[in-house]
N, CA and C atoms as a LAMMPS dump frame, in Angstrom:
ITEM: TIMESTEP
0
ITEM: NUMBER OF ATOMS
252
ITEM: BOX BOUNDS ff ff ff
-5.0000000000000000e+02 5.0000000000000000e+02
-5.0000000000000000e+02 5.0000000000000000e+02
-5.0000000000000000e+02 5.0000000000000000e+02
ITEM: ATOMS id mol type element x y z
1 1 1 N 244.4 -389.785 -131.885
2 1 2 C 245.605 -389.49 -131.152
3 1 3 C 245.296 -388.487 -130.023
4 2 1 N 245.732 -388.797 -128.804
5 2 2 C 245.514 -387.932 -127.645
6 2 3 C 246.528 -386.796 -127.614
7 3 1 N 246.075 -385.582 -127.265
8 3 2 C 247.042 -384.496 -127.12
9 3 3 C 247.886 -384.739 -125.865
10 4 1 N 249.153 -384.552 -125.985
11 4 2 C 250.057 -384.778 -124.851
12 4 3 C 250.188 -383.497 -124.032
13 5 1 N 250.157 -383.64 -122.731
14 5 2 C 250.348 -382.512 -121.829
15 5 3 C 249.109 -381.67 -121.597
16 6 1 N 247.969 -382.111 -122.047
17 6 2 C 246.737 -381.328 -121.887
18 6 3 C 246.398 -381.138 -120.403
19 7 1 N 246.568 -382.159 -119.598
20 7 2 C 246.254 -382.054 -118.171
21 7 3 C 247.192 -381.061 -117.489
22 8 1 N 248.437 -381.021 -117.891
23 8 2 C 249.389 -380.086 -117.302
24 8 3 C 248.989 -378.647 -117.609
25 9 1 N 248.532 -378.392 -118.805
26 9 2 C 248.11 -377.049 -119.191
27 9 3 C 246.872 -376.652 -118.399
28 10 1 N 245.93 -377.558 -118.252
29 10 2 C 244.72 -377.266 -117.487
30 10 3 C 245.047 -377.015 -116.017
31 11 1 N 245.949 -377.782 -115.459
32 11 2 C 246.357 -377.586 -114.071
33 11 3 C 247.057 -376.247 -113.914
34 12 1 N 247.903 -375.906 -114.846
35 12 2 C 248.608 -374.629 -114.8
36 12 3 C 247.619 -373.464 -114.846
37 13 1 N 246.57 -373.596 -115.616
38 13 2 C 245.557 -372.539 -115.686
39 13 3 C 244.706 -372.508 -114.427
40 14 1 N 244.533 -373.626 -113.758
41 14 2 C 243.67 -373.692 -112.578
42 14 3 C 244.369 -373.207 -111.307
43 15 1 N 245.691 -373.236 -111.271
44 15 2 C 246.418 -372.861 -110.057
45 15 3 C 246.113 -371.422 -109.637
46 16 1 N 246.178 -370.415 -110.515
47 16 2 C 245.854 -369.054 -110.063
48 16 3 C 244.407 -368.915 -109.583
49 17 1 N 243.5 -369.612 -110.226
50 17 2 C 242.096 -369.555 -109.801
51 17 3 C 241.949 -370.169 -108.403
52 18 1 N 242.619 -371.276 -108.153
53 18 2 C 242.56 -371.912 -106.832
54 18 3 C 243.195 -371.022 -105.761
55 19 1 N 244.301 -370.358 -106.099
56 19 2 C 244.944 -369.456 -105.147
57 19 3 C 244.044 -368.258 -104.827
58 20 1 N 243.397 -367.716 -105.835
59 20 2 C 242.482 -366.596 -105.612
60 20 3 C 241.299 -367.03 -104.751
61 21 1 N 240.768 -368.206 -105.012
62 21 2 C 239.656 -368.715 -104.211
63 21 3 C 240.089 -368.916 -102.756
64 22 1 N 241.288 -369.426 -102.545
65 22 2 C 241.792 -369.619 -101.188
66 22 3 C 241.984 -368.275 -100.478
67 23 1 N 242.502 -367.273 -101.193
68 23 2 C 242.691 -365.948 -100.614
69 23 3 C 241.356 -365.33 -100.228
70 24 1 N 240.365 -365.456 -101.082
71 24 2 C 239.049 -364.906 -100.773
72 24 3 C 238.4 -365.625 -99.585
73 25 1 N 238.569 -366.934 -99.509
74 25 2 C 238.023 -367.689 -98.382
75 25 3 C 238.703 -367.277 -97.076
76 26 1 N 240.016 -367.096 -97.12
77 26 2 C 240.759 -366.672 -95.926
78 26 3 C 240.312 -365.275 -95.516
79 27 1 N 240.119 -364.378 -96.49
80 27 2 C 239.7 -363.015 -96.174
81 27 3 C 238.301 -362.997 -95.578
82 28 1 N 237.424 -363.843 -96.093
83 28 2 C 236.07 -363.948 -95.547
84 28 3 C 236.11 -364.45 -94.102
85 29 1 N 236.962 -365.411 -93.837
86 29 2 C 237.112 -365.913 -92.466
87 29 3 C 237.67 -364.819 -91.547
88 30 1 N 238.615 -364.033 -92.041
89 30 2 C 239.183 -362.942 -91.246
90 30 3 C 238.136 -361.881 -90.953
91 31 1 N 237.277 -361.574 -91.922
92 31 2 C 236.207 -360.59 -91.7
93 31 3 C 235.205 -361.116 -90.678
94 32 1 N 234.887 -362.393 -90.75
95 32 2 C 233.985 -362.993 -89.767
96 32 3 C 234.571 -362.961 -88.369
97 33 1 N 235.851 -363.235 -88.275
98 33 2 C 236.521 -363.214 -86.974
99 33 3 C 236.543 -361.789 -86.415
100 34 1 N 236.767 -360.8 -87.264
101 34 2 C 236.751 -359.402 -86.816
102 34 3 C 235.363 -359.027 -86.306
103 35 1 N 234.317 -359.521 -86.952
104 35 2 C 232.95 -359.249 -86.49
105 35 3 C 232.703 -359.869 -85.119
106 36 1 N 233.215 -361.074 -84.9
107 36 2 C 233.071 -361.728 -83.594
108 36 3 C 233.818 -360.926 -82.524
109 37 1 N 235.016 -360.457 -82.843
110 37 2 C 235.787 -359.652 -81.888
111 37 3 C 235.076 -358.342 -81.575
112 38 1 N 234.465 -357.726 -82.589
113 38 2 C 233.736 -356.475 -82.369
114 38 3 C 232.547 -356.71 -81.435
115 39 1 N 231.831 -357.811 -81.637
116 39 2 C 230.684 -358.105 -80.77
117 39 3 C 231.138 -358.359 -79.334
118 40 1 N 232.238 -359.088 -79.164
119 40 2 C 232.744 -359.344 -77.815
120 40 3 C 233.162 -358.045 -77.139
121 41 1 N 233.807 -357.152 -77.882
122 41 2 C 234.222 -355.862 -77.328
123 41 3 C 233.009 -355.029 -76.953
124 42 1 N 231.963 -355.083 -77.76
125 42 2 C 230.735 -354.343 -77.467
126 42 3 C 230.09 -354.872 -76.186
127 43 1 N 230.069 -356.174 -76.015
128 43 2 C 229.49 -356.748 -74.794
129 43 3 C 230.28 -356.33 -73.555
130 44 1 N 231.61 -356.306 -73.669
131 44 2 C 232.432 -355.855 -72.536
132 44 3 C 232.161 -354.383 -72.228
133 45 1 N 232.046 -353.563 -73.28
134 45 2 C 231.76 -352.138 -73.084
135 45 3 C 230.383 -351.937 -72.467
136 46 1 N 229.426 -352.771 -72.828
137 46 2 C 228.083 -352.663 -72.262
138 46 3 C 228.1 -352.962 -70.765
139 47 1 N 228.921 -353.887 -70.348
140 47 2 C 229.008 -354.208 -68.919
141 47 3 C 229.643 -353.071 -68.124
142 48 1 N 230.497 -352.273 -68.781
143 48 2 C 231.167 -351.155 -68.109
144 48 3 C 230.39 -349.843 -68.236
145 49 1 N 229.299 -349.816 -68.99
146 49 2 C 228.555 -348.574 -69.236
147 49 3 C 228 -348.01 -67.931
148 50 1 N 228.122 -346.693 -67.78
149 50 2 C 227.611 -346.021 -66.584
150 50 3 C 226.769 -344.822 -67.004
151 51 1 N 225.966 -344.36 -66.085
152 51 2 C 225.113 -343.201 -66.319
153 51 3 C 223.969 -343.211 -65.335
154 52 1 N 223.051 -342.254 -65.483
155 52 2 C 221.908 -342.208 -64.563
156 52 3 C 220.984 -343.405 -64.756
157 53 1 N 220.326 -343.773 -63.695
158 53 2 C 219.418 -344.932 -63.739
159 53 3 C 218.301 -344.699 -64.751
160 54 1 N 218.012 -345.72 -65.534
161 54 2 C 216.951 -345.657 -66.531
162 54 3 C 217.381 -345.056 -67.859
163 55 1 N 218.589 -344.575 -67.951
164 55 2 C 219.069 -343.956 -69.192
165 55 3 C 219.467 -345.035 -70.2
166 56 1 N 219.455 -344.648 -71.457
167 56 2 C 219.929 -345.534 -72.528
168 56 3 C 221.254 -345.01 -73.05
169 57 1 N 222.207 -345.902 -73.196
170 57 2 C 223.53 -345.543 -73.697
171 57 3 C 223.753 -346.279 -75.011
172 58 1 N 224.12 -345.542 -76.043
173 58 2 C 224.418 -346.143 -77.347
174 58 3 C 225.917 -346.375 -77.444
175 59 1 N 226.293 -347.598 -77.774
176 59 2 C 227.702 -347.975 -77.875
177 59 3 C 228.02 -348.399 -79.302
178 60 1 N 229.249 -348.147 -79.712
179 60 2 C 229.711 -348.565 -81.031
180 60 3 C 231.181 -348.958 -80.916
181 61 1 N 231.508 -350.116 -81.461
182 61 2 C 232.887 -350.619 -81.439
183 61 3 C 233.258 -351.03 -82.855
184 62 1 N 234.434 -350.601 -83.315
185 62 2 C 234.918 -350.961 -84.648
186 62 3 C 236.25 -351.683 -84.521
187 63 1 N 236.387 -352.797 -85.227
188 63 2 C 237.606 -353.612 -85.213
189 63 3 C 238.111 -353.716 -86.643
190 64 1 N 239.401 -353.446 -86.871
191 64 2 C 239.912 -353.558 -88.242
192 64 3 C 239.926 -355.004 -88.73
193 65 1 N 239.634 -355.175 -90.015
194 65 2 C 239.665 -356.502 -90.633
195 65 3 C 241.083 -356.763 -91.113
196 66 1 N 241.729 -357.836 -90.654
197 66 2 C 243.097 -358.119 -91.093
198 66 3 C 243.133 -358.678 -92.508
199 67 1 N 244.288 -358.617 -93.108
200 67 2 C 244.457 -359.21 -94.433
201 67 3 C 244.637 -358.174 -95.517
202 68 1 N 245.145 -358.607 -96.649
203 68 2 C 245.434 -357.666 -97.739
204 68 3 C 244.182 -357.064 -98.364
205 69 1 N 243.072 -357.78 -98.372
206 69 2 C 241.841 -357.251 -98.956
207 69 3 C 241.033 -356.467 -97.939
208 70 1 N 241.443 -356.515 -96.683
209 70 2 C 240.713 -355.829 -95.627
210 70 3 C 241.329 -354.506 -95.231
211 71 1 N 242.255 -353.994 -96.014
212 71 2 C 242.921 -352.736 -95.677
213 71 3 C 241.898 -351.607 -95.618
214 72 1 N 241.81 -350.962 -94.473
215 72 2 C 240.888 -349.857 -94.295
216 72 3 C 239.459 -350.276 -93.991
217 73 1 N 239.179 -351.57 -93.929
218 73 2 C 237.825 -352.057 -93.652
219 73 3 C 237.723 -352.377 -92.161
220 74 1 N 236.6 -352.008 -91.585
221 74 2 C 236.4 -352.259 -90.166
222 74 3 C 235.066 -352.974 -89.959
223 75 1 N 235.059 -353.922 -89.041
224 75 2 C 233.82 -354.593 -88.636
225 75 3 C 233.279 -353.8 -87.451
226 76 1 N 232.046 -353.354 -87.562
227 76 2 C 231.464 -352.484 -86.547
228 76 3 C 230.281 -353.18 -85.878
229 77 1 N 230.24 -353.054 -84.55
230 77 2 C 229.107 -353.557 -83.778
231 77 3 C 228.525 -352.37 -83.011
232 78 1 N 227.194 -352.268 -83.043
233 78 2 C 226.506 -351.179 -82.347
234 78 3 C 225.435 -351.767 -81.445
235 79 1 N 225.199 -351.096 -80.34
236 79 2 C 224.166 -351.573 -79.437
237 79 3 C 223.681 -350.458 -78.518
238 80 1 N 222.52 -350.678 -77.95
239 80 2 C 221.942 -349.738 -76.985
240 80 3 C 221.778 -350.473 -75.665
241 81 1 N 222.246 -349.848 -74.602
242 81 2 C 222.169 -350.426 -73.266
243 81 3 C 221.243 -349.576 -72.43
244 82 1 N 220.26 -350.198 -71.8
245 82 2 C 219.405 -349.494 -70.846
246 82 3 C 219.942 -349.755 -69.453
247 83 1 N 220.317 -348.689 -68.798
248 83 2 C 220.947 -348.818 -67.487
249 83 3 C 219.89 -349.047 -66.405
250 84 1 N 220.228 -349.897 -65.436
251 84 2 C 219.275 -350.187 -64.348
252 84 3 C 219.161 -349.018 -63.377
């Protein structure tokens, strides 16, 4: 005799796991996007960097990571620019 409703119970148990996996995937995508934005901001700042010729300028840009798991987390990009 087959147990009745077994698939429904398994699906009910799997729904929270699937939701958590989706939330983590979305948060990972948001962190990746914040890293891309930080790199773009760093490149723009490097183009605007000024100083004496031949000097090196260290730049750092931090972008907040959106989302509920990213509260207080920032994606940071750092670079050194040698001025012409």
